Biopython code that builds the backbone (N, CA, C, O; Angstrom):
import numpy as np
from Bio.PDB.StructureBuilder import StructureBuilder

atoms = [
    (1, "UNK", "N", (-62.653, 27.036, 51.154)),
    (1, "UNK", "CA", (-63.982, 27.553, 50.718)),
    (1, "UNK", "C", (-65.036, 26.572, 51.401)),
    (1, "UNK", "O", (-64.980, 25.365, 51.167)),
    (2, "UNK", "N", (-65.953, 27.087, 52.208)),
    (2, "UNK", "CA", (-66.900, 26.234, 52.845)),
    (2, "UNK", "C", (-67.905, 25.581, 51.801)),
    (2, "UNK", "O", (-68.173, 26.290, 50.831)),
    (3, "UNK", "N", (-68.421, 24.487, 51.858)),
    (3, "UNK", "CA", (-69.381, 23.881, 50.986)),
    (3, "UNK", "C", (-70.607, 24.564, 50.831)),
    (3, "UNK", "O", (-71.161, 24.965, 51.855)),
    (4, "UNK", "N", (-71.127, 24.766, 49.735)),
    (4, "UNK", "CA", (-72.438, 25.502, 49.456)),
    (4, "UNK", "C", (-73.613, 24.627, 49.972)),
    (4, "UNK", "O", (-73.554, 23.408, 49.813)),
    (5, "UNK", "N", (-74.547, 25.133, 50.508)),
    (5, "UNK", "CA", (-75.838, 24.416, 51.091)),
    (5, "UNK", "C", (-76.644, 23.894, 49.744)),
    (5, "UNK", "O", (-77.421, 22.939, 49.768)),
    (6, "UNK", "N", (-76.375, 24.572, 48.715)),
    (6, "UNK", "CA", (-77.151, 24.171, 47.390)),
    (6, "UNK", "C", (-76.180, 24.304, 46.150)),
    (6, "UNK", "O", (-75.231, 25.089, 46.159)),
    (7, "UNK", "N", (-76.471, 23.517, 45.132)),
    (7, "UNK", "CA", (-75.763, 23.956, 43.885)),
    (7, "UNK", "C", (-76.292, 25.191, 43.277)),
    (7, "UNK", "O", (-77.491, 25.405, 43.096)),
    (8, "UNK", "N", (-75.213, 26.088, 42.935)),
    (8, "UNK", "CA", (-75.670, 27.247, 42.375)),
    (8, "UNK", "C", (-76.391, 27.202, 41.091)),
    (8, "UNK", "O", (-76.003, 26.420, 40.224)),
    (9, "UNK", "N", (-77.422, 27.983, 40.888)),
    (9, "UNK", "CA", (-78.357, 27.789, 39.624)),
    (9, "UNK", "C", (-77.889, 28.895, 38.774)),
    (9, "UNK", "O", (-77.765, 30.068, 39.129)),
    (10, "UNK", "N", (-77.642, 28.397, 37.613)),
    (10, "UNK", "CA", (-77.121, 29.414, 36.480)),
    (10, "UNK", "C", (-77.990, 29.155, 35.167)),
    (10, "UNK", "O", (-78.230, 28.051, 34.679)),
    (11, "UNK", "N", (-78.378, 30.296, 34.735)),
    (11, "UNK", "CA", (-79.134, 30.427, 33.425)),
    (11, "UNK", "C", (-78.218, 30.851, 32.388)),
    (11, "UNK", "O", (-77.772, 31.996, 32.450)),
    (12, "UNK", "N", (-77.863, 30.049, 31.405)),
    (12, "UNK", "CA", (-76.882, 30.364, 30.337)),
    (12, "UNK", "C", (-77.777, 30.756, 29.108)),
    (12, "UNK", "O", (-78.761, 30.068, 28.834)),
    (13, "UNK", "N", (-77.452, 31.808, 28.403)),
    (13, "UNK", "CA", (-78.282, 32.212, 27.191)),
    (13, "UNK", "C", (-77.115, 32.595, 26.193)),
    (13, "UNK", "O", (-76.212, 33.395, 26.436)),
    (14, "UNK", "N", (-77.304, 31.856, 24.994)),
    (14, "UNK", "CA", (-76.512, 32.024, 23.763)),
    (14, "UNK", "C", (-77.311, 31.736, 22.600)),
    (14, "UNK", "O", (-78.049, 30.755, 22.691)),
    (15, "UNK", "N", (-77.314, 32.356, 21.584)),
    (15, "UNK", "CA", (-78.142, 31.889, 20.314)),
    (15, "UNK", "C", (-77.250, 31.019, 19.494)),
    (15, "UNK", "O", (-77.653, 30.604, 18.408)),
    (16, "UNK", "N", (-76.095, 30.724, 19.932)),
    (16, "UNK", "CA", (-75.191, 29.869, 19.045)),
    (16, "UNK", "C", (-75.179, 28.514, 19.822)),
    (16, "UNK", "O", (-74.603, 28.431, 20.907)),
    (17, "UNK", "N", (-75.834, 27.433, 19.244)),
    (17, "UNK", "CA", (-75.911, 26.069, 19.904)),
    (17, "UNK", "C", (-74.589, 25.585, 20.292)),
    (17, "UNK", "O", (-74.449, 25.036, 21.385)),
    (18, "UNK", "N", (-73.677, 25.730, 19.547)),
    (18, "UNK", "CA", (-72.284, 25.000, 19.897)),
    (18, "UNK", "C", (-71.767, 25.834, 21.077)),
    (18, "UNK", "O", (-71.282, 25.198, 22.012)),
    (19, "UNK", "N", (-71.802, 27.100, 21.155)),
    (19, "UNK", "CA", (-71.281, 27.771, 22.365)),
    (19, "UNK", "C", (-72.140, 27.347, 23.524)),
    (19, "UNK", "O", (-71.572, 27.048, 24.575)),
    (20, "UNK", "N", (-73.439, 27.292, 23.441)),
    (20, "UNK", "CA", (-74.407, 27.059, 24.505)),
    (20, "UNK", "C", (-74.010, 25.623, 25.137)),
    (20, "UNK", "O", (-73.893, 25.454, 26.351)),
    (21, "UNK", "N", (-73.822, 24.643, 24.202)),
    (21, "UNK", "CA", (-73.628, 23.243, 24.571)),
    (21, "UNK", "C", (-72.166, 23.174, 25.466)),
    (21, "UNK", "O", (-72.009, 22.517, 26.495)),
    (22, "UNK", "N", (-71.353, 23.854, 24.931)),
    (22, "UNK", "CA", (-69.975, 23.904, 25.661)),
    (22, "UNK", "C", (-70.121, 24.626, 27.001)),
    (22, "UNK", "O", (-69.499, 24.219, 27.983)),
    (23, "UNK", "N", (-70.861, 25.600, 27.059)),
    (23, "UNK", "CA", (-70.932, 26.429, 28.387)),
    (23, "UNK", "C", (-71.756, 25.394, 29.384)),
    (23, "UNK", "O", (-71.468, 25.388, 30.581)),
    (24, "UNK", "N", (-72.637, 24.647, 28.942)),
    (24, "UNK", "CA", (-73.505, 23.740, 29.706)),
    (24, "UNK", "C", (-72.410, 22.754, 30.299)),
    (24, "UNK", "O", (-72.326, 22.620, 31.520)),
    (25, "UNK", "N", (-71.627, 22.109, 29.491)),
    (25, "UNK", "CA", (-70.722, 21.034, 29.919)),
    (25, "UNK", "C", (-69.821, 21.650, 30.939)),
    (25, "UNK", "O", (-69.625, 21.034, 31.987)),
    (26, "UNK", "N", (-69.250, 22.818, 30.728)),
    (26, "UNK", "CA", (-68.292, 23.434, 31.541)),
    (26, "UNK", "C", (-68.858, 23.683, 32.915)),
    (26, "UNK", "O", (-68.177, 23.472, 33.919)),
    (27, "UNK", "N", (-70.103, 24.134, 32.972)),
    (27, "UNK", "CA", (-70.533, 24.582, 34.330)),
    (27, "UNK", "C", (-71.250, 23.226, 34.953)),
    (27, "UNK", "O", (-71.308, 23.157, 36.181)),
    (28, "UNK", "N", (-71.704, 22.331, 34.301)),
    (28, "UNK", "CA", (-72.125, 20.980, 34.829)),
    (28, "UNK", "C", (-70.873, 20.419, 35.576)),
    (28, "UNK", "O", (-70.918, 20.010, 36.736)),
    (29, "UNK", "N", (-69.750, 20.440, 34.797)),
    (29, "UNK", "CA", (-68.451, 19.960, 35.510)),
    (29, "UNK", "C", (-68.024, 20.744, 36.745)),
    (29, "UNK", "O", (-67.215, 20.246, 37.528)),
    (30, "UNK", "N", (-68.500, 21.856, 36.927)),
    (30, "UNK", "CA", (-68.194, 22.770, 38.197)),
    (30, "UNK", "C", (-69.305, 22.743, 39.147)),
    (30, "UNK", "O", (-69.389, 23.557, 40.067)),
    (31, "UNK", "N", (-70.273, 21.694, 38.908)),
    (31, "UNK", "CA", (-71.313, 21.427, 39.894)),
    (31, "UNK", "C", (-72.258, 22.583, 39.863)),
    (31, "UNK", "O", (-72.662, 22.896, 40.982)),
    (32, "UNK", "N", (-72.679, 23.242, 38.948)),
    (32, "UNK", "CA", (-73.696, 24.185, 38.828)),
    (32, "UNK", "C", (-74.904, 23.430, 38.319)),
    (32, "UNK", "O", (-74.776, 22.489, 37.535)),
    (33, "UNK", "N", (-76.068, 23.840, 38.761)),
    (33, "UNK", "CA", (-77.430, 23.451, 38.283)),
    (33, "UNK", "C", (-77.506, 24.471, 37.114)),
    (33, "UNK", "O", (-77.558, 25.687, 37.300)),
    (34, "UNK", "N", (-77.508, 23.861, 35.863)),
    (34, "UNK", "CA", (-77.610, 24.683, 34.559)),
    (34, "UNK", "C", (-78.853, 24.691, 33.901)),
    (34, "UNK", "O", (-79.311, 23.568, 33.696)),
    (35, "UNK", "N", (-79.590, 25.734, 33.477)),
    (35, "UNK", "CA", (-80.514, 25.741, 32.604)),
    (35, "UNK", "C", (-80.254, 26.564, 31.510)),
    (35, "UNK", "O", (-79.725, 27.649, 31.750)),
    (36, "UNK", "N", (-80.529, 26.256, 30.304)),
    (36, "UNK", "CA", (-80.150, 27.042, 29.101)),
    (36, "UNK", "C", (-81.274, 27.483, 28.306)),
    (36, "UNK", "O", (-82.364, 26.912, 28.291)),
    (37, "UNK", "N", (-80.942, 28.635, 27.573)),
    (37, "UNK", "CA", (-81.925, 29.230, 26.626)),
    (37, "UNK", "C", (-81.163, 29.708, 25.406)),
    (37, "UNK", "O", (-79.981, 30.049, 25.448)),
    (38, "UNK", "N", (-81.910, 29.711, 24.327)),
    (38, "UNK", "CA", (-81.261, 29.887, 23.183)),
    (38, "UNK", "C", (-81.619, 31.455, 22.482)),
    (38, "UNK", "O", (-81.305, 31.824, 21.350)),
    (39, "UNK", "N", (-82.232, 32.091, 23.331)),
    (39, "UNK", "CA", (-82.649, 33.534, 23.047)),
    (39, "UNK", "C", (-82.852, 34.199, 24.323)),
    (39, "UNK", "O", (-83.033, 33.547, 25.351)),
    (40, "UNK", "N", (-82.827, 35.548, 24.300)),
    (40, "UNK", "CA", (-83.113, 36.384, 25.410)),
    (40, "UNK", "C", (-84.616, 36.215, 25.815)),
    (40, "UNK", "O", (-84.933, 36.081, 26.997)),
    (41, "UNK", "N", (-85.523, 36.225, 24.805)),
    (41, "UNK", "CA", (-86.900, 35.966, 25.042)),
    (41, "UNK", "C", (-87.165, 34.764, 25.705)),
    (41, "UNK", "O", (-87.943, 34.730, 26.659)),
    (42, "UNK", "N", (-86.562, 33.733, 25.264)),
    (42, "UNK", "CA", (-86.840, 32.349, 26.085)),
    (42, "UNK", "C", (-86.172, 32.377, 27.434)),
    (42, "UNK", "O", (-86.648, 31.755, 28.384)),
    (43, "UNK", "N", (-85.148, 33.047, 27.519)),
    (43, "UNK", "CA", (-84.420, 33.196, 28.928)),
    (43, "UNK", "C", (-85.411, 33.961, 29.978)),
    (43, "UNK", "O", (-85.626, 33.536, 31.114)),
    (44, "UNK", "N", (-85.951, 35.082, 29.466)),
    (44, "UNK", "CA", (-86.872, 35.786, 30.291)),
    (44, "UNK", "C", (-88.153, 35.014, 30.775)),
    (44, "UNK", "O", (-88.634, 35.240, 31.886)),
    (45, "UNK", "N", (-88.728, 34.027, 29.841)),
    (45, "UNK", "CA", (-89.799, 33.253, 30.260)),
    (45, "UNK", "C", (-89.205, 32.394, 31.379)),
    (45, "UNK", "O", (-89.802, 32.313, 32.452)),
    (46, "UNK", "N", (-88.054, 31.750, 31.169)),
    (46, "UNK", "CA", (-87.449, 30.705, 32.146)),
    (46, "UNK", "C", (-87.226, 31.380, 33.468)),
    (46, "UNK", "O", (-87.543, 30.861, 34.538)),
    (47, "UNK", "N", (-86.630, 32.632, 33.337)),
    (47, "UNK", "CA", (-86.276, 33.389, 34.521)),
    (47, "UNK", "C", (-87.408, 33.855, 35.337)),
    (47, "UNK", "O", (-87.278, 33.978, 36.555)),
    (48, "UNK", "N", (-88.421, 34.098, 34.782)),
    (48, "UNK", "CA", (-89.651, 34.590, 35.565)),
    (48, "UNK", "C", (-90.373, 33.374, 36.282)),
    (48, "UNK", "O", (-91.143, 33.540, 37.228)),
    (49, "UNK", "N", (-90.046, 32.100, 35.728)),
    (49, "UNK", "CA", (-90.711, 31.009, 36.258)),
    (49, "UNK", "C", (-89.760, 30.104, 37.463)),
    (49, "UNK", "O", (-90.171, 29.265, 38.264)),
    (50, "UNK", "N", (-88.658, 30.507, 37.299)),
    (50, "UNK", "CA", (-87.586, 29.716, 38.280)),
    (50, "UNK", "C", (-86.594, 30.637, 39.020)),
    (50, "UNK", "O", (-86.407, 31.796, 38.649)),
    (51, "UNK", "N", (-86.062, 30.173, 39.916)),
    (51, "UNK", "CA", (-85.067, 30.943, 40.834)),
    (51, "UNK", "C", (-83.641, 30.649, 40.219)),
    (51, "UNK", "O", (-83.234, 29.504, 40.019)),
    (52, "UNK", "N", (-82.981, 31.700, 39.962)),
    (52, "UNK", "CA", (-81.350, 31.536, 39.712)),
    (52, "UNK", "C", (-80.490, 32.397, 40.420)),
    (52, "UNK", "O", (-80.897, 33.493, 40.805)),
    (53, "UNK", "N", (-79.203, 31.963, 40.654)),
    (53, "UNK", "CA", (-78.209, 32.850, 41.351)),
    (53, "UNK", "C", (-77.513, 33.730, 40.277)),
    (53, "UNK", "O", (-77.197, 34.888, 40.552)),
    (54, "UNK", "N", (-77.295, 33.239, 39.165)),
    (54, "UNK", "CA", (-76.478, 34.067, 38.118)),
    (54, "UNK", "C", (-77.279, 33.773, 36.800)),
    (54, "UNK", "O", (-77.925, 32.750, 36.570)),
    (55, "UNK", "N", (-77.116, 34.868, 35.970)),
    (55, "UNK", "CA", (-77.366, 34.695, 34.518)),
    (55, "UNK", "C", (-76.196, 35.014, 33.742)),
    (55, "UNK", "O", (-75.639, 36.099, 33.905)),
    (56, "UNK", "N", (-75.731, 34.084, 32.831)),
    (56, "UNK", "CA", (-74.580, 34.266, 31.935)),
    (56, "UNK", "C", (-75.213, 34.438, 30.461)),
    (56, "UNK", "O", (-75.874, 33.570, 29.891)),
    (57, "UNK", "N", (-74.926, 35.589, 29.995)),
    (57, "UNK", "CA", (-75.622, 35.773, 28.650)),
    (57, "UNK", "C", (-74.689, 36.269, 27.629)),
    (57, "UNK", "O", (-73.757, 36.978, 28.008)),
    (58, "UNK", "N", (-74.822, 35.984, 26.368)),
    (58, "UNK", "CA", (-74.085, 36.531, 25.204)),
    (58, "UNK", "C", (-74.676, 37.985, 25.151)),
    (58, "UNK", "O", (-75.775, 38.334, 25.582)),
    (59, "UNK", "N", (-73.648, 38.827, 24.485)),
    (59, "UNK", "CA", (-74.281, 40.143, 24.229)),
    (59, "UNK", "C", (-74.996, 40.287, 22.926)),
    (59, "UNK", "O", (-76.098, 40.835, 22.922)),
    (60, "UNK", "N", (-74.501, 39.872, 21.894)),
    (60, "UNK", "CA", (-75.258, 39.986, 20.608)),
    (60, "UNK", "C", (-76.022, 38.666, 20.310)),
    (60, "UNK", "O", (-75.495, 37.565, 20.151)),
    (61, "UNK", "N", (-77.521, 38.989, 20.254)),
    (61, "UNK", "CA", (-78.309, 37.902, 19.954)),
    (61, "UNK", "C", (-79.465, 38.585, 19.055)),
    (61, "UNK", "O", (-79.236, 39.642, 18.467)),
    (62, "UNK", "N", (-80.603, 37.995, 18.983)),
    (62, "UNK", "CA", (-81.638, 38.457, 18.000)),
    (62, "UNK", "C", (-82.145, 39.759, 18.443)),
    (62, "UNK", "O", (-81.381, 40.664, 18.780)),
    (63, "UNK", "N", (-83.477, 39.873, 18.447)),
    (63, "UNK", "CA", (-84.257, 41.212, 18.708)),
    (63, "UNK", "C", (-83.765, 41.849, 20.140)),
    (63, "UNK", "O", (-83.348, 42.997, 20.298)),
    (64, "UNK", "N", (-83.897, 40.928, 21.056)),
    (64, "UNK", "CA", (-83.389, 41.160, 22.504)),
    (64, "UNK", "C", (-81.925, 40.865, 22.615)),
    (64, "UNK", "O", (-81.537, 39.759, 22.238)),
    (65, "UNK", "N", (-81.075, 41.728, 23.089)),
    (65, "UNK", "CA", (-79.612, 41.284, 23.183)),
    (65, "UNK", "C", (-79.270, 41.142, 24.702)),
    (65, "UNK", "O", (-80.159, 41.281, 25.542)),
    (66, "UNK", "N", (-78.091, 40.888, 25.021)),
    (66, "UNK", "CA", (-77.782, 40.748, 26.459)),
    (66, "UNK", "C", (-78.048, 41.866, 27.365)),
    (66, "UNK", "O", (-78.466, 41.705, 28.511)),
    (67, "UNK", "N", (-77.762, 43.179, 26.751)),
    (67, "UNK", "CA", (-77.993, 44.388, 27.627)),
    (67, "UNK", "C", (-79.464, 44.449, 27.996)),
    (67, "UNK", "O", (-79.825, 44.782, 29.125)),
    (68, "UNK", "N", (-80.401, 44.086, 26.918)),
    (68, "UNK", "CA", (-81.739, 44.135, 27.178)),
    (68, "UNK", "C", (-82.329, 43.135, 28.307)),
    (68, "UNK", "O", (-83.269, 43.374, 29.066)),
    (69, "UNK", "N", (-81.612, 42.054, 28.238)),
    (69, "UNK", "CA", (-81.837, 40.862, 29.183)),
    (69, "UNK", "C", (-81.383, 41.375, 30.592)),
    (69, "UNK", "O", (-82.103, 41.207, 31.576)),
    (70, "UNK", "N", (-80.222, 41.980, 30.661)),
    (70, "UNK", "CA", (-79.653, 42.484, 31.830)),
    (70, "UNK", "C", (-80.776, 43.447, 32.499)),
    (70, "UNK", "O", (-81.248, 43.248, 33.619)),
    (71, "UNK", "N", (-81.089, 44.389, 31.749)),
    (71, "UNK", "CA", (-82.132, 45.369, 32.276)),
    (71, "UNK", "C", (-83.418, 44.688, 32.740)),
    (71, "UNK", "O", (-84.053, 45.138, 33.693)),
    (72, "UNK", "N", (-83.767, 43.695, 32.123)),
    (72, "UNK", "CA", (-85.098, 42.927, 32.440)),
    (72, "UNK", "C", (-84.883, 42.142, 33.675)),
    (72, "UNK", "O", (-85.735, 42.200, 34.561)),
    (73, "UNK", "N", (-83.817, 41.407, 33.818)),
    (73, "UNK", "CA", (-83.417, 40.676, 34.995)),
    (73, "UNK", "C", (-83.258, 41.548, 36.175)),
    (73, "UNK", "O", (-83.763, 41.137, 37.220)),
    (74, "UNK", "N", (-82.626, 42.712, 36.187)),
    (74, "UNK", "CA", (-82.452, 43.763, 37.193)),
    (74, "UNK", "C", (-83.694, 44.182, 37.547)),
    (74, "UNK", "O", (-83.914, 44.277, 38.755)),
    (75, "UNK", "N", (-84.565, 44.459, 36.774)),
    (75, "UNK", "CA", (-85.857, 44.937, 37.027)),
    (75, "UNK", "C", (-86.737, 44.012, 37.865)),
    (75, "UNK", "O", (-87.420, 44.363, 38.827)),
    (76, "UNK", "N", (-86.636, 42.907, 37.414)),
    (76, "UNK", "CA", (-87.499, 41.705, 38.146)),
    (76, "UNK", "C", (-86.752, 41.110, 39.389)),
    (76, "UNK", "O", (-87.385, 40.763, 40.386)),
    (77, "UNK", "N", (-85.444, 41.005, 39.306)),
    (77, "UNK", "CA", (-84.762, 40.409, 40.549)),
    (77, "UNK", "C", (-83.330, 41.101, 40.579)),
    (77, "UNK", "O", (-82.375, 40.583, 39.998)),
    (78, "UNK", "N", (-83.225, 42.285, 41.277)),
    (78, "UNK", "CA", (-82.124, 43.131, 41.247)),
    (78, "UNK", "C", (-80.812, 42.355, 41.966)),
    (78, "UNK", "O", (-79.646, 42.687, 41.755)),
    (79, "UNK", "N", (-81.191, 41.356, 42.776)),
    (79, "UNK", "CA", (-80.054, 40.496, 43.588)),
    (79, "UNK", "C", (-79.444, 39.606, 42.744)),
    (79, "UNK", "O", (-78.382, 39.120, 43.134)),
    (80, "UNK", "N", (-79.906, 39.262, 41.601)),
    (80, "UNK", "CA", (-79.296, 38.175, 40.686)),
    (80, "UNK", "C", (-78.111, 38.815, 39.835)),
    (80, "UNK", "O", (-78.252, 39.864, 39.208)),
    (81, "UNK", "N", (-76.961, 38.099, 39.875)),
    (81, "UNK", "CA", (-75.864, 38.595, 39.190)),
    (81, "UNK", "C", (-75.889, 38.302, 37.733)),
    (81, "UNK", "O", (-76.145, 37.152, 37.377)),
    (82, "UNK", "N", (-75.656, 39.206, 36.877)),
    (82, "UNK", "CA", (-75.721, 38.837, 35.386)),
    (82, "UNK", "C", (-74.258, 39.081, 34.826)),
    (82, "UNK", "O", (-73.688, 40.135, 35.110)),
    (83, "UNK", "N", (-73.693, 38.206, 34.100)),
    (83, "UNK", "CA", (-72.419, 38.277, 33.474)),
    (83, "UNK", "C", (-72.715, 38.327, 32.059)),
    (83, "UNK", "O", (-73.454, 37.462, 31.589)),
    (84, "UNK", "N", (-72.192, 39.304, 31.262)),
    (84, "UNK", "CA", (-72.349, 39.405, 29.781)),
    (84, "UNK", "C", (-71.108, 38.947, 29.107)),
    (84, "UNK", "O", (-70.032, 39.398, 29.500)),
    (85, "UNK", "N", (-71.151, 38.138, 28.180)),
    (85, "UNK", "CA", (-69.994, 37.742, 27.385)),
    (85, "UNK", "C", (-70.049, 38.005, 25.942)),
    (85, "UNK", "O", (-71.146, 38.156, 25.405)),
    (86, "UNK", "N", (-69.009, 38.070, 25.299)),
    (86, "UNK", "CA", (-69.166, 38.381, 23.817)),
    (86, "UNK", "C", (-67.880, 37.738, 23.045)),
    (86, "UNK", "O", (-66.789, 37.622, 23.603)),
    (87, "UNK", "N", (-68.087, 37.401, 21.925)),
    (87, "UNK", "CA", (-66.933, 36.948, 21.101)),
    (87, "UNK", "C", (-66.306, 38.135, 20.129)),
    (87, "UNK", "O", (-65.294, 37.980, 19.445)),
    (88, "UNK", "N", (-67.043, 39.275, 20.190)),
    (88, "UNK", "CA", (-66.680, 40.406, 19.405)),
    (88, "UNK", "C", (-65.650, 41.226, 20.208)),
    (88, "UNK", "O", (-65.670, 41.218, 21.439)),
    (89, "UNK", "N", (-64.739, 41.939, 19.490)),
    (89, "UNK", "CA", (-63.765, 42.799, 20.094)),
    (89, "UNK", "C", (-64.337, 44.174, 20.660)),
    (89, "UNK", "O", (-63.580, 44.983, 21.198)),
]
sb = StructureBuilder()
sb.init_structure("model")
sb.init_model(0)
sb.init_chain("A")
sb.init_seg("    ")
for serial, (resi, resn, name, xyz) in enumerate(atoms, 1):
    if name == "N":
        sb.init_residue(resn, " ", resi, " ")
    sb.init_atom(name, np.array(xyz, "f"), 0.0, 1.0, " ", f" {name:<3s}", serial, name[0])
structure = sb.get_structure()
């Protein structure tokens, strides 16, 4: 695999602090430039102000959930990949 010209920028979104901290550690170890948000609302503010390659978000959160965040991200920047994760079956 050829070297990347830049570190991939990842926005990680989870309302559970322990899960968020774990994801930050994992992706830092994989050489991602990681920015974290504890809600979809906070993630949208960050997303609109910065450039990201990927958004990794929890499905179940507060008023806005992962599906709402997916729709907003794709409306604003359709080229950004969004990965939705969940601990629920």
